[in-house]
C-alpha positions, -999 to +999 in steps of 0.1 A: +428+676-609+460+685-587+453+709-555+481+719-543+478+706-506+486+671-524+524+683-532+535+669-500+565+651-516+598+671-515+621+657-544+652+678-563+664+688-597+696+685-603+711+705-634+742+694-653+766+720-654+793+718-683+830+724-679+858+728-703+892+712-701+913+733-725+942+711-715+923+681-738+916+696-766+888+715-753+869+684-748+838+688-725+822+675-690+795+675-671+790+675-636+758+680-618+747+699-586+717+702-575+697+733-585+669+733-557+636+717-542+601+718-552+572+698-540+558+676-555+527+651-561+542+624-567+522+594-589+541+560-591+529+542-627+538+505-641+576+498-647+589+474-668+617+446-662+638+441-690+671+430-700+698+448-719+735+444-721+727+411-708+714+431-677+689+429-660+668+461-659+643+472-636+626+513-648+602+525-623+583+552-641+570+580-620+548+612-629+557+644-611+532+672-607+550+706-596+539+741-595+549+756-629+570+788-613+611+787-597+624+757-596+600+734-612+597+760-647+633+757-648+630+717-655+651+709-690+650+670-701+687+674-693+679+670-656+674+649-632+652+645-602+661+629-569+636+614-546+630+592-520+669+585-524+664+575-557+675+591-595+649+597-617+656+608-654+630+634-671+614+614-702+588+647-709+575+675-693+539+688-701+521+720-692+485+706-678+457+724-655+454+757-676+472+789-679+503+770-674+494+762-636+515+733-632+532+707-647+538+670-648+570+660-651+574+623-665+609+605-653+619+570-653+641+558-622+673+545-638+696+537-602+697+546-565+709+577-552+748+574-546+771+595-526+780+606-558+746+618-576 
């Protein structure tokens, strides 16, 4: 059971904004911008270390528990979360704790946050 007082970490949700390039055959590109901030209870899960494309990958998994209102309710799997200067792609979102009170967002850390995010 998650209590509101346990949500003591501030995380931000970044959303993709598609932009159409009319001079290049209507190609659509995406740029990300901060959608909003929310308070979360963060649980660090075990990650995995693997080798893909002859590069070492260290995938840390986190669970973010947020209120199912405002920014949290708008989260989708196409967005990502920035927490502790790291970028986390959202794997899935589950509604938990009766009457749609909270969301459990599982996300995988993909890279440290850079200046371009």
